[in-house]
C-alpha positions, 0 to 999 in steps of 0.5 A: 651348660650355662647360657652364653651372655649377650654383648648387645647393647641395651636401651637404658632409661632413667625416670626421676620422680618424687612421691605421688607422681607415679614414677613406679607406674611409669616403670611398670608400664615400660616393663609391660610395654617391652615384654609385650613386644618380645624384649627382655627388661630389668627394672630397679629403683632407688628411693629418695629421702621423703617428700621433696628432699630427693627423687626416686630414680627408676632405672630400666634396661631393655634389650630385644630377646635373643638366643643369648641371655643379656647382661643388664645393670642395676644402676645407671652409669653416667654417659650411658643413658639413652632416655632420662625422664624428669617428672619435675623441672628441677629433677632435670637439673639434678639428673644433669648434675649426676651425669645421667645426661650426655650430649652424644646419647641422651634424650631428656624429657622434663615437665616444666612445672615446679614442686618446691623442695624443702630447701626452697621453702625453708629459706628466709628469702626467695629460695626458689631455684632459678628455672632458667639455669636448668634450661641453659644446662639442659640445652648444653648437656642433652642430645635432644631436650623435650619439655612441656608442662606435663602436670597441667596436661594430665590435670586438664585430662582428669589424670595424673602426671604418670600418664602424660610422662608415658605419652611424652616417652612415646612421642620422643621416638627413643623406644622402637615400639608402636604407639598402640603398644604403649596404649595397650600397656596402659590398658593392662594396668586396669586402673583409670584407663580412659583418663590415662589414655586421654592424658597420654594422647594429649602429651603425645601430641603437644610434646614436640621440639617445634611447640615448646612452652615457656618455663613457669615461674612458680609464682601463683596468681593473686586472687580476684574479688569473688562473689560479694554484694552489688555494692561491694562489686561497685566499690571494687570497680571504683577502686580498680579504676582509681588505681589505674588512673591516679597512679603512674604507669610504672606503679599500676600493675603491682598496685592492682595486684596489691589491691586485690590481695588486701581486698581478698584479705578483708574487704573493699574498705580495706582496699580503700585504706591501702590506696589512701596510704599509697596516695600519701607516698606518691605525693611525697615522691612527686615532691622529691621528683621520684619520676626520675627513679621510676617511682621506685619508692611508691612501687616498693611500698605498694608491694610490701604494704599489701603484704603487711596489711594481709598478715597471717592470723588465725582468721586468715588461716581458717578462712583459706582452709574453709573456702569451697574452692580449696576443697575442689582444688584438693580433689583435683590435686589427688584426681578424686573421682565422683563418689570417692570420699576424701578426708582432709586433716589440718595440722595446727599448733596455736599459741597463747599469743595467737588466741590473745590476738583474737580478743578485743584490743583493750581486753587483749592488752590487759591480759598480758600480766594476768596468769589466770587468763593466760592459763585458760587460753593455754588450754586451747593451745598445742598441737591440734588435728582438725578434720575440715571435711567433717561438719564439726571441724568445718564449722569450727574453721568457719566460725573463726573465719567469720571473725573477719568482720570484727578483725579491725577491733582485735588485738592482733590487728592493732599490733600489726597496724602500729608496726606498719605505721612505724615502718611507713613513718621511718620511710617517709622521714628518711626519704627527704634526706636520703631517697635511696635509703628510704627505698631500702628501708621499704624493702626490708618489710620483706623480712616479715612473714609467716605466723606463730614462731616464724613471724616472731623470728622474722620480726626480730630480724627486721628490728635488728636490721632497723637498728643496724640502719640507724648506725649508718644513717647519714653516711653516703653509703647508708643505702648500700649497707642497708641492702647488705643487712637486708640480704644478710638477714635472708641468707640463713634462718639462724641469723649468723650472716646478719650478726656478722654484718652488724658486727662489721658495722659496729666496728667502723661506727664505733658503736659498742652496744650489741644489737638485740 
């Protein structure tokens, strides 16, 4: 005789996690928890597509065991989920979009940290999704909304986010199990128990509706001067003082950040060069009564001059990959324990242009038409895998980073310096006639980024925008068109929107020439 099916309603839980966040671990703990308390539980999972293009959805239904066999579903039904757990901030937004969160039933738990999706990283402009949109949507869509930076909680306790997620679930009170049962489920796993229990306890304590943290912006802090000789430290202090006393208050915060960036890229003498250039811009703006515009030109130049002067070259890449704190960060990110061996493989693809950029400027210019030299350099190009944790790999990166002291004499630096000079000259010659247009030209430097092929494509877009601006120069709406060109260039990597904007400009300016 077949069992009579129970019609009691189960508890429904959906956990959304991306690769490496331990969503499967949380699911296993929940299964162990329910079964230890005499409940019947069923768990399924639907994997996403690769890293950061889709989260895996772990779905569980559990019901108190009785005389009748329960009916449990394999997938969540919109409007029928009691608890949704998002292991990353935007995954909470995706859960809402899928209809898994409902205001009459669902408790939503979300970690506020960001792990940027592929689409966010690949956009030419600022592709980071607005975190505030998730905040607003969650407040409307969920019955209860609990949030905290659970990744930071886990890291601070030497564990991974799965443990802090489990603590948040326990703290929410959605599941009718005692805290001790949750902790016993962690112990049953037998791996990293002590660290997991610490993270569980910290999350349990901090995740309350009365003590919520702010949603992070996802923007990393700029580096500060570390180490260095006594003379360098003294120079750094003097430059910081100069930045804070010689420039208007509206400029100082961004200027200090830019100064830190260029010094970290090269040295304090380079930082002095950065401030010298900005002194010239500030002097020009004072003549133009820039205070009425809150010194918008100096602020904009201060921001993008710092990025222009700290361009990405082979030396910079090698420097960042061989820093000691980078190895420490990698170990922290993967929660490596003392005594565990961690191997790091760097994937690199140098081109002839990158290697030529490492040559002295005079020599580098002379090889442009010499096929033999370019052929020799090509022997060192192509896909490379470098084990930076090995002595040989580390020393090769360290050698490349040591070329930093000669960077100002190399071809790449000459090229970048000349391009920056032309950009600043364009800004300054425009400012007297059209202040707003000069600010927009300054902002266009944002288009240039990355290295290798990415850098070449961004330079091409920048040049096209500059040519488009020349077509509208002198018009009363020139600044508006410059802004439109800039925004169009950031819309897609193929340049379709930019081509359309340029075509429109040519249509009313009477220009028949195509912008290359």
